[in-house]
Backbone as XML, in Angstrom:
<?xml version="1.0"?>
<chain id="A" units="angstrom">
  <residue number="1" name="MET">
    <atom name="N" x="-49.551" y="33.077" z="8.888"/>
    <atom name="CA" x="-48.329" y="33.254" z="8.243"/>
    <atom name="C" x="-47.135" y="32.952" z="9.147"/>
  </residue>
  <residue number="2" name="VAL">
    <atom name="N" x="-47.212" y="33.235" z="10.462"/>
    <atom name="CA" x="-46.157" y="32.955" z="11.380"/>
    <atom name="C" x="-46.082" y="31.441" z="11.534"/>
  </residue>
  <residue number="3" name="SER">
    <atom name="N" x="-47.146" y="30.704" z="11.475"/>
    <atom name="CA" x="-47.113" y="29.262" z="11.576"/>
    <atom name="C" x="-46.451" y="28.619" z="10.372"/>
  </residue>
  <residue number="4" name="GLU">
    <atom name="N" x="-46.595" y="29.243" z="9.179"/>
    <atom name="CA" x="-45.957" y="28.805" z="7.943"/>
    <atom name="C" x="-44.411" y="29.073" z="8.047"/>
  </residue>
  <residue number="5" name="VAL">
    <atom name="N" x="-44.070" y="30.145" z="8.504"/>
    <atom name="CA" x="-42.679" y="30.451" z="8.748"/>
    <atom name="C" x="-42.009" y="29.493" z="9.678"/>
  </residue>
  <residue number="6" name="ALA">
    <atom name="N" x="-42.741" y="29.241" z="10.853"/>
    <atom name="CA" x="-42.271" y="28.305" z="11.860"/>
    <atom name="C" x="-42.002" y="26.828" z="11.237"/>
  </residue>
  <residue number="7" name="GLU">
    <atom name="N" x="-43.100" y="26.509" z="10.361"/>
    <atom name="CA" x="-43.004" y="25.207" z="9.811"/>
    <atom name="C" x="-41.844" y="25.026" z="8.824"/>
  </residue>
  <residue number="8" name="ALA">
    <atom name="N" x="-41.653" y="26.065" z="7.980"/>
    <atom name="CA" x="-40.490" y="26.195" z="7.114"/>
    <atom name="C" x="-39.156" y="26.116" z="7.731"/>
  </residue>
  <residue number="9" name="SER">
    <atom name="N" x="-39.086" y="26.789" z="8.866"/>
    <atom name="CA" x="-37.856" y="26.859" z="9.647"/>
    <atom name="C" x="-37.560" y="25.553" z="10.271"/>
  </residue>
  <residue number="10" name="LYS">
    <atom name="N" x="-38.645" y="24.812" z="10.710"/>
    <atom name="CA" x="-38.486" y="23.441" z="11.240"/>
    <atom name="C" x="-37.913" y="22.581" z="10.116"/>
  </residue>
  <residue number="11" name="GLU">
    <atom name="N" x="-38.456" y="22.651" z="8.891"/>
    <atom name="CA" x="-37.953" y="21.765" z="7.830"/>
    <atom name="C" x="-36.549" y="22.016" z="7.474"/>
  </residue>
  <residue number="12" name="GLN">
    <atom name="N" x="-36.220" y="23.251" z="7.466"/>
    <atom name="CA" x="-34.811" y="23.704" z="7.143"/>
    <atom name="C" x="-33.806" y="23.071" z="8.212"/>
  </residue>
  <residue number="13" name="THR">
    <atom name="N" x="-34.227" y="23.153" z="9.423"/>
    <atom name="CA" x="-33.440" y="22.613" z="10.526"/>
    <atom name="C" x="-33.223" y="21.088" z="10.300"/>
  </residue>
  <residue number="14" name="GLN">
    <atom name="N" x="-34.231" y="20.454" z="9.968"/>
    <atom name="CA" x="-34.228" y="18.988" z="9.718"/>
    <atom name="C" x="-33.288" y="18.727" z="8.471"/>
  </residue>
  <residue number="15" name="GLY">
    <atom name="N" x="-33.382" y="19.500" z="7.448"/>
    <atom name="CA" x="-32.533" y="19.364" z="6.301"/>
    <atom name="C" x="-31.048" y="19.560" z="6.692"/>
  </residue>
  <residue number="16" name="ILE">
    <atom name="N" x="-30.762" y="20.600" z="7.470"/>
    <atom name="CA" x="-29.426" y="20.939" z="7.817"/>
    <atom name="C" x="-28.836" y="19.698" z="8.789"/>
  </residue>
  <residue number="17" name="ASN">
    <atom name="N" x="-29.643" y="19.219" z="9.596"/>
    <atom name="CA" x="-29.305" y="18.119" z="10.384"/>
    <atom name="C" x="-28.905" y="16.902" z="9.447"/>
  </residue>
  <residue number="18" name="GLN">
    <atom name="N" x="-29.615" y="16.649" z="8.517"/>
    <atom name="CA" x="-29.382" y="15.508" z="7.573"/>
    <atom name="C" x="-28.157" y="15.745" z="6.796"/>
  </residue>
  <residue number="19" name="ILE">
    <atom name="N" x="-27.951" y="16.929" z="6.467"/>
    <atom name="CA" x="-26.564" y="17.284" z="5.750"/>
    <atom name="C" x="-25.363" y="17.093" z="6.743"/>
  </residue>
  <residue number="20" name="THR">
    <atom name="N" x="-25.680" y="17.555" z="7.870"/>
    <atom name="CA" x="-24.525" y="17.464" z="8.843"/>
    <atom name="C" x="-24.208" y="15.949" z="9.104"/>
  </residue>
  <residue number="21" name="THR">
    <atom name="N" x="-25.245" y="15.093" z="9.286"/>
    <atom name="CA" x="-25.017" y="13.682" z="9.360"/>
    <atom name="C" x="-24.314" y="13.066" z="8.179"/>
  </residue>
  <residue number="22" name="ALA">
    <atom name="N" x="-24.789" y="13.365" z="6.985"/>
    <atom name="CA" x="-24.093" y="12.905" z="5.809"/>
    <atom name="C" x="-22.710" y="13.317" z="5.692"/>
  </residue>
  <residue number="23" name="MET">
    <atom name="N" x="-22.342" y="14.469" z="6.012"/>
    <atom name="CA" x="-20.976" y="15.094" z="5.939"/>
    <atom name="C" x="-20.129" y="14.296" z="7.016"/>
  </residue>
  <residue number="24" name="SER">
    <atom name="N" x="-20.579" y="14.046" z="8.161"/>
    <atom name="CA" x="-19.866" y="13.257" z="9.191"/>
    <atom name="C" x="-19.633" y="11.839" z="8.690"/>
  </residue>
  <residue number="25" name="GLN">
    <atom name="N" x="-20.592" y="11.132" z="8.037"/>
    <atom name="CA" x="-20.340" y="9.831" z="7.539"/>
    <atom name="C" x="-19.346" y="9.946" z="6.382"/>
  </residue>
  <residue number="26" name="MET">
    <atom name="N" x="-19.449" y="10.959" z="5.555"/>
    <atom name="CA" x="-18.343" y="10.986" z="4.450"/>
    <atom name="C" x="-17.003" y="11.235" z="4.985"/>
  </residue>
  <residue number="27" name="ASP">
    <atom name="N" x="-16.817" y="11.911" z="6.123"/>
    <atom name="CA" x="-15.599" y="12.137" z="6.664"/>
    <atom name="C" x="-14.983" y="10.840" z="7.196"/>
  </residue>
  <residue number="28" name="LYS">
    <atom name="N" x="-15.844" y="10.046" z="7.872"/>
    <atom name="CA" x="-15.453" y="8.764" z="8.396"/>
    <atom name="C" x="-14.941" y="7.851" z="7.170"/>
  </residue>
  <residue number="29" name="VAL">
    <atom name="N" x="-15.680" y="7.886" z="6.164"/>
    <atom name="CA" x="-15.302" y="6.954" z="5.111"/>
    <atom name="C" x="-13.960" y="7.402" z="4.436"/>
  </residue>
  <residue number="30" name="THR">
    <atom name="N" x="-13.900" y="8.748" z="4.340"/>
    <atom name="CA" x="-12.600" y="9.331" z="3.812"/>
    <atom name="C" x="-11.399" y="8.885" z="4.667"/>
  </residue>
  <residue number="31" name="GLN">
    <atom name="N" x="-11.549" y="9.074" z="5.964"/>
    <atom name="CA" x="-10.453" y="8.718" z="6.845"/>
    <atom name="C" x="-10.139" y="7.212" z="6.849"/>
  </residue>
  <residue number="32" name="SER">
    <atom name="N" x="-11.146" y="6.393" z="6.719"/>
    <atom name="CA" x="-11.036" y="5.007" z="6.519"/>
    <atom name="C" x="-10.229" y="4.519" z="5.340"/>
  </residue>
  <residue number="33" name="ASN">
    <atom name="N" x="-10.653" y="5.256" z="4.122"/>
    <atom name="CA" x="-9.956" y="5.043" z="2.892"/>
    <atom name="C" x="-8.538" y="5.393" z="2.957"/>
  </residue>
  <residue number="34" name="ALA">
    <atom name="N" x="-8.222" y="6.564" z="3.569"/>
    <atom name="CA" x="-6.870" y="7.033" z="3.718"/>
    <atom name="C" x="-5.975" y="6.076" z="4.509"/>
  </residue>
  <residue number="35" name="ALA">
    <atom name="N" x="-6.470" y="5.499" z="5.618"/>
    <atom name="CA" x="-5.873" y="4.564" z="6.390"/>
    <atom name="C" x="-5.591" y="3.160" z="5.562"/>
  </residue>
  <residue number="36" name="SER">
    <atom name="N" x="-6.583" y="2.851" z="4.927"/>
    <atom name="CA" x="-6.399" y="1.543" z="3.908"/>
    <atom name="C" x="-5.328" y="1.860" z="2.985"/>
  </residue>
  <residue number="37" name="ALA">
    <atom name="N" x="-5.415" y="2.916" z="2.275"/>
    <atom name="CA" x="-4.343" y="3.247" z="1.309"/>
    <atom name="C" x="-2.941" y="3.205" z="1.831"/>
  </residue>
  <residue number="38" name="GLU">
    <atom name="N" x="-2.742" y="3.754" z="3.069"/>
    <atom name="CA" x="-1.455" y="3.797" z="3.752"/>
    <atom name="C" x="-0.942" y="2.340" z="4.041"/>
  </residue>
  <residue number="39" name="GLU">
    <atom name="N" x="-1.958" y="1.573" z="4.621"/>
    <atom name="CA" x="-1.690" y="0.149" z="4.873"/>
    <atom name="C" x="-1.198" y="-0.583" z="3.594"/>
  </residue>
  <residue number="40" name="SER">
    <atom name="N" x="-1.929" y="-0.343" z="2.561"/>
    <atom name="CA" x="-1.629" y="-1.074" z="1.178"/>
    <atom name="C" x="-0.292" y="-0.600" z="0.752"/>
  </residue>
  <residue number="41" name="ALA">
    <atom name="N" x="0.062" y="0.714" z="0.870"/>
    <atom name="CA" x="1.387" y="1.132" z="0.522"/>
    <atom name="C" x="2.512" y="0.473" z="1.247"/>
  </residue>
  <residue number="42" name="ASN">
    <atom name="N" x="2.275" y="0.353" z="2.550"/>
    <atom name="CA" x="3.244" y="-0.236" z="3.384"/>
    <atom name="C" x="3.464" y="-1.687" z="3.026"/>
  </residue>
  <residue number="43" name="ALA">
    <atom name="N" x="2.274" y="-2.411" z="2.868"/>
    <atom name="CA" x="2.411" y="-3.769" z="2.410"/>
    <atom name="C" x="3.107" y="-4.055" z="1.075"/>
  </residue>
  <residue number="44" name="ALA">
    <atom name="N" x="2.715" y="-3.120" z="0.136"/>
    <atom name="CA" x="3.397" y="-3.238" z="-1.148"/>
    <atom name="C" x="4.930" y="-2.955" z="-1.053"/>
  </residue>
  <residue number="45" name="SER">
    <atom name="N" x="5.362" y="-1.987" z="-0.226"/>
    <atom name="CA" x="6.717" y="-1.851" z="-0.039"/>
    <atom name="C" x="7.408" y="-3.008" z="0.641"/>
  </residue>
  <residue number="46" name="ARG">
    <atom name="N" x="6.875" y="-3.610" z="1.569"/>
    <atom name="CA" x="7.431" y="-4.871" z="2.117"/>
    <atom name="C" x="7.476" y="-5.966" z="1.117"/>
  </residue>
  <residue number="47" name="LEU">
    <atom name="N" x="6.414" y="-6.101" z="0.364"/>
    <atom name="CA" x="6.468" y="-7.281" z="-0.704"/>
    <atom name="C" x="7.539" y="-6.950" z="-1.712"/>
  </residue>
  <residue number="48" name="SER">
    <atom name="N" x="7.777" y="-5.611" z="-2.011"/>
    <atom name="CA" x="8.818" y="-5.329" z="-3.053"/>
    <atom name="C" x="10.166" y="-5.693" z="-2.507"/>
  </residue>
  <residue number="49" name="LEU">
    <atom name="N" x="10.395" y="-5.458" z="-1.160"/>
    <atom name="CA" x="11.707" y="-5.820" z="-0.549"/>
    <atom name="C" x="11.822" y="-7.352" z="-0.645"/>
  </residue>
  <residue number="50" name="GLN">
    <atom name="N" x="10.794" y="-8.053" z="-0.392"/>
    <atom name="CA" x="10.806" y="-9.606" z="-0.347"/>
    <atom name="C" x="11.091" y="-10.038" z="-1.754"/>
  </residue>
  <residue number="51" name="ALA">
    <atom name="N" x="10.503" y="-9.445" z="-2.736"/>
    <atom name="CA" x="10.652" y="-9.741" z="-4.071"/>
    <atom name="C" x="12.067" y="-9.565" z="-4.506"/>
  </residue>
  <residue number="52" name="GLY">
    <atom name="N" x="12.747" y="-8.460" z="-4.028"/>
    <atom name="CA" x="14.177" y="-8.387" z="-4.358"/>
    <atom name="C" x="15.069" y="-9.329" z="-3.620"/>
  </residue>
  <residue number="53" name="ASN">
    <atom name="N" x="14.730" y="-9.784" z="-2.410"/>
    <atom name="CA" x="15.450" y="-10.794" z="-1.816"/>
    <atom name="C" x="15.262" y="-12.151" z="-2.485"/>
  </residue>
  <residue number="54" name="LEU">
    <atom name="N" x="14.133" y="-12.411" z="-2.962"/>
    <atom name="CA" x="13.840" y="-13.622" z="-3.652"/>
    <atom name="C" x="14.590" y="-13.639" z="-5.082"/>
  </residue>
  <residue number="55" name="MET">
    <atom name="N" x="14.645" y="-12.519" z="-5.682"/>
    <atom name="CA" x="15.464" y="-12.396" z="-6.895"/>
    <atom name="C" x="16.841" y="-12.639" z="-6.612"/>
  </residue>
  <residue number="56" name="ASN">
    <atom name="N" x="17.415" y="-12.136" z="-5.602"/>
    <atom name="CA" x="18.912" y="-12.315" z="-5.281"/>
    <atom name="C" x="19.004" y="-13.811" z="-5.010"/>
  </residue>
  <residue number="57" name="ALA">
    <atom name="N" x="18.122" y="-14.457" z="-4.263"/>
    <atom name="CA" x="18.277" y="-15.924" z="-3.943"/>
    <atom name="C" x="18.278" y="-16.739" z="-5.264"/>
  </residue>
  <residue number="58" name="VAL">
    <atom name="N" x="17.344" y="-16.470" z="-6.221"/>
    <atom name="CA" x="17.158" y="-17.128" z="-7.383"/>
    <atom name="C" x="18.505" y="-16.920" z="-8.300"/>
  </residue>
  <residue number="59" name="GLU">
    <atom name="N" x="18.993" y="-15.739" z="-8.288"/>
    <atom name="CA" x="20.207" y="-15.512" z="-9.036"/>
    <atom name="C" x="21.315" y="-16.317" z="-8.441"/>
  </residue>
  <residue number="60" name="ASP">
    <atom name="N" x="21.425" y="-16.336" z="-7.184"/>
    <atom name="CA" x="22.512" y="-17.211" z="-6.434"/>
    <atom name="C" x="22.278" y="-18.638" z="-6.753"/>
  </residue>
  <residue number="61" name="MET">
    <atom name="N" x="21.088" y="-19.089" z="-6.673"/>
    <atom name="CA" x="20.804" y="-20.547" z="-6.917"/>
    <atom name="C" x="21.099" y="-20.895" z="-8.379"/>
  </residue>
  <residue number="62" name="THR">
    <atom name="N" x="20.786" y="-20.061" z="-9.278"/>
    <atom name="CA" x="21.029" y="-20.357" z="-10.712"/>
    <atom name="C" x="22.539" y="-20.428" z="-10.944"/>
  </residue>
  <residue number="63" name="ALA">
    <atom name="N" x="23.252" y="-19.492" z="-10.235"/>
    <atom name="CA" x="24.767" y="-19.511" z="-10.402"/>
    <atom name="C" x="25.389" y="-20.806" z="-9.791"/>
  </residue>
  <residue number="64" name="ILE">
    <atom name="N" x="24.826" y="-21.199" z="-8.746"/>
    <atom name="CA" x="25.242" y="-22.436" z="-8.042"/>
    <atom name="C" x="24.966" y="-23.613" z="-8.945"/>
  </residue>
  <residue number="65" name="VAL">
    <atom name="N" x="23.750" y="-23.777" z="-9.479"/>
    <atom name="CA" x="23.370" y="-24.826" z="-10.362"/>
    <atom name="C" x="24.187" y="-24.776" z="-11.589"/>
  </residue>
  <residue number="66" name="HIS">
    <atom name="N" x="24.476" y="-23.780" z="-12.146"/>
    <atom name="CA" x="25.321" y="-23.676" z="-13.465"/>
    <atom name="C" x="26.780" y="-23.645" z="-13.120"/>
  </residue>
  <residue number="67" name="GLY">
    <atom name="N" x="27.183" y="-23.706" z="-11.858"/>
    <atom name="CA" x="28.586" y="-23.840" z="-11.517"/>
    <atom name="C" x="29.476" y="-22.581" z="-11.888"/>
  </residue>
  <residue number="68" name="ARG">
    <atom name="N" x="28.735" y="-21.423" z="-11.660"/>
    <atom name="CA" x="29.480" y="-20.219" z="-11.985"/>
    <atom name="C" x="29.985" y="-19.357" z="-10.734"/>
  </residue>
  <residue number="69" name="GLY">
    <atom name="N" x="29.961" y="-20.185" z="-9.624"/>
    <atom name="CA" x="30.412" y="-19.549" z="-8.364"/>
    <atom name="C" x="29.823" y="-18.251" z="-7.925"/>
  </residue>
  <residue number="70" name="GLY">
    <atom name="N" x="28.572" y="-18.035" z="-8.296"/>
    <atom name="CA" x="27.856" y="-16.736" z="-7.859"/>
    <atom name="C" x="27.901" y="-15.699" z="-8.772"/>
  </residue>
  <residue number="71" name="THR">
    <atom name="N" x="28.529" y="-15.766" z="-9.889"/>
    <atom name="CA" x="28.600" y="-14.727" z="-10.910"/>
    <atom name="C" x="27.822" y="-15.284" z="-12.202"/>
  </residue>
  <residue number="72" name="LEU">
    <atom name="N" x="26.806" y="-14.594" z="-12.626"/>
    <atom name="CA" x="26.184" y="-14.985" z="-13.802"/>
    <atom name="C" x="26.757" y="-14.437" z="-15.000"/>
  </residue>
  <residue number="73" name="SER">
    <atom name="N" x="26.939" y="-15.119" z="-16.128"/>
    <atom name="CA" x="27.588" y="-14.522" z="-17.264"/>
    <atom name="C" x="26.623" y="-13.763" z="-18.063"/>
  </residue>
  <residue number="74" name="ALA">
    <atom name="N" x="25.304" y="-14.122" z="-18.110"/>
    <atom name="CA" x="24.351" y="-13.337" z="-18.807"/>
    <atom name="C" x="23.440" y="-12.632" z="-17.758"/>
  </residue>
  <residue number="75" name="GLN">
    <atom name="N" x="23.588" y="-11.354" z="-17.562"/>
    <atom name="CA" x="22.925" y="-10.610" z="-16.608"/>
    <atom name="C" x="21.553" y="-10.233" z="-17.293"/>
  </residue>
  <residue number="76" name="PRO">
    <atom name="N" x="20.479" y="-10.315" z="-16.522"/>
    <atom name="CA" x="19.187" y="-9.836" z="-17.073"/>
    <atom name="C" x="19.221" y="-8.357" z="-17.264"/>
  </residue>
  <residue number="77" name="ALA">
    <atom name="N" x="18.377" y="-7.876" z="-18.170"/>
    <atom name="CA" x="18.256" y="-6.379" z="-18.369"/>
    <atom name="C" x="17.829" y="-5.769" z="-17.125"/>
  </residue>
  <residue number="78" name="ARG">
    <atom name="N" x="18.418" y="-4.638" z="-16.795"/>
    <atom name="CA" x="18.029" y="-3.874" z="-15.495"/>
    <atom name="C" x="17.287" y="-2.693" z="-15.915"/>
  </residue>
  <residue number="79" name="ALA">
    <atom name="N" x="16.214" y="-2.431" z="-14.941"/>
    <atom name="CA" x="15.443" y="-1.240" z="-15.210"/>
    <atom name="C" x="16.334" y="-0.041" z="-14.868"/>
  </residue>
  <residue number="80" name="SER">
    <atom name="N" x="15.990" y="1.085" z="-15.364"/>
    <atom name="CA" x="16.887" y="2.187" z="-15.010"/>
    <atom name="C" x="16.866" y="2.516" z="-13.554"/>
  </residue>
  <residue number="81" name="GLY">
    <atom name="N" x="18.117" y="2.793" z="-12.946"/>
    <atom name="CA" x="18.119" y="3.057" z="-11.590"/>
    <atom name="C" x="18.413" y="1.873" z="-10.813"/>
  </residue>
  <residue number="82" name="GLU">
    <atom name="N" x="18.147" y="0.597" z="-11.315"/>
    <atom name="CA" x="18.425" y="-0.572" z="-10.678"/>
    <atom name="C" x="19.904" y="-0.918" z="-10.380"/>
  </residue>
  <residue number="83" name="ARG">
    <atom name="N" x="20.254" y="-1.202" z="-9.181"/>
    <atom name="CA" x="21.635" y="-1.515" z="-8.950"/>
    <atom name="C" x="22.122" y="-2.914" z="-9.339"/>
  </residue>
  <residue number="84" name="LYS">
    <atom name="N" x="23.398" y="-3.003" z="-9.562"/>
    <atom name="CA" x="23.984" y="-4.367" z="-9.904"/>
    <atom name="C" x="23.753" y="-5.261" z="-8.617"/>
  </residue>
  <residue number="85" name="LYS">
    <atom name="N" x="23.877" y="-6.475" z="-8.909"/>
    <atom name="CA" x="23.699" y="-7.486" z="-7.873"/>
    <atom name="C" x="24.636" y="-7.199" z="-6.755"/>
  </residue>
  <residue number="86" name="SER">
    <atom name="N" x="25.933" y="-6.908" z="-7.088"/>
    <atom name="CA" x="26.885" y="-6.722" z="-6.009"/>
    <atom name="C" x="26.650" y="-5.506" z="-5.356"/>
  </residue>
  <residue number="87" name="ASP">
    <atom name="N" x="25.744" y="-4.554" z="-5.636"/>
    <atom name="CA" x="25.425" y="-3.390" z="-4.925"/>
    <atom name="C" x="24.319" y="-3.609" z="-3.941"/>
  </residue>
  <residue number="88" name="ARG">
    <atom name="N" x="23.472" y="-4.615" z="-4.248"/>
    <atom name="CA" x="22.300" y="-4.871" z="-3.442"/>
    <atom name="C" x="22.715" y="-5.524" z="-2.120"/>
  </residue>
  <residue number="89" name="LYS">
    <atom name="N" x="21.863" y="-5.291" z="-1.094"/>
    <atom name="CA" x="21.997" y="-6.012" z="0.036"/>
    <atom name="C" x="20.713" y="-6.628" z="0.523"/>
  </residue>
  <residue number="90" name="ALA">
    <atom name="N" x="20.820" y="-7.780" z="1.149"/>
    <atom name="CA" x="19.699" y="-8.517" z="1.542"/>
    <atom name="C" x="18.929" y="-7.778" z="2.598"/>
  </residue>
  <residue number="91" name="ILE">
    <atom name="N" x="17.598" y="-7.885" z="2.487"/>
    <atom name="CA" x="16.771" y="-7.160" z="3.470"/>
    <atom name="C" x="16.121" y="-8.317" z="4.322"/>
  </residue>
  <residue number="92" name="PRO">
    <atom name="N" x="16.129" y="-8.166" z="5.606"/>
    <atom name="CA" x="15.567" y="-9.234" z="6.497"/>
    <atom name="C" x="14.121" y="-9.387" z="6.098"/>
  </residue>
  <residue number="93" name="MET">
    <atom name="N" x="13.693" y="-10.630" z="5.959"/>
    <atom name="CA" x="12.312" y="-10.882" z="5.647"/>
    <atom name="C" x="11.431" y="-10.927" z="6.977"/>
  </residue>
  <residue number="94" name="GLY">
    <atom name="N" x="10.234" y="-10.440" z="6.794"/>
    <atom name="CA" x="9.300" y="-10.389" z="7.955"/>
    <atom name="C" x="8.622" y="-11.688" z="8.154"/>
  </residue>
  <residue number="95" name="HIS">
    <atom name="N" x="7.714" y="-11.706" z="9.068"/>
    <atom name="CA" x="6.925" y="-12.897" z="9.365"/>
    <atom name="C" x="5.623" y="-12.776" z="8.657"/>
  </residue>
  <residue number="96" name="ASP">
    <atom name="N" x="4.771" y="-13.862" z="8.434"/>
    <atom name="CA" x="3.445" y="-13.731" z="7.983"/>
    <atom name="C" x="2.545" y="-12.874" z="8.658"/>
  </residue>
  <residue number="97" name="GLU">
    <atom name="N" x="2.764" y="-12.870" z="9.993"/>
    <atom name="CA" x="1.852" y="-11.976" z="10.897"/>
    <atom name="C" x="1.960" y="-10.493" z="10.537"/>
  </residue>
  <residue number="98" name="ASP">
    <atom name="N" x="3.174" y="-10.147" z="9.876"/>
    <atom name="CA" x="3.329" y="-8.721" z="9.458"/>
    <atom name="C" x="2.299" y="-8.349" z="8.341"/>
  </residue>
  <residue number="99" name="PHE">
    <atom name="N" x="1.891" y="-9.331" z="7.617"/>
    <atom name="CA" x="0.983" y="-9.143" z="6.408"/>
    <atom name="C" x="-0.449" y="-9.484" z="6.771"/>
  </residue>
  <residue number="100" name="GLY">
    <atom name="N" x="-0.745" y="-9.922" z="8.027"/>
    <atom name="CA" x="-2.156" y="-10.205" z="8.441"/>
    <atom name="C" x="-2.545" y="-11.585" z="7.781"/>
  </residue>
  <residue number="101" name="PHE">
    <atom name="N" x="-1.672" y="-12.454" z="7.479"/>
    <atom name="CA" x="-2.046" y="-13.798" z="7.013"/>
    <atom name="C" x="-2.399" y="-14.684" z="8.081"/>
  </residue>
</chain>
C-alpha cells in the first residue's frame, strides 16, 4: 500500500510539473501578444498621422490645380470632432525604418 501511495505521489508531482511548464509557456505567449499589440497600436498611430499629412497635401494640391489659392470651395464632410483644415498642423513624417520596412 505504501508503494502505491508513493507511485501516486510521483505521478501527481509529474502532473504538477507539466502544469507549471504549460503555465509558464502561456505567460510567455501572453507577454509576446501584449508587446505585439502595443507595437501595432503605435504603428497605427503613426500611419494615422501620415494619412492626415497626406490628406492636407492632397487638399493643397487640389486647391493649387484648381487655382483656388489654397482654399477649397467645396469642403469634404468632416467626421465629428475633426478640425478644419486651418486648425490642423503638419506632423513631421518618419522614415521607413520607423516602420520596419
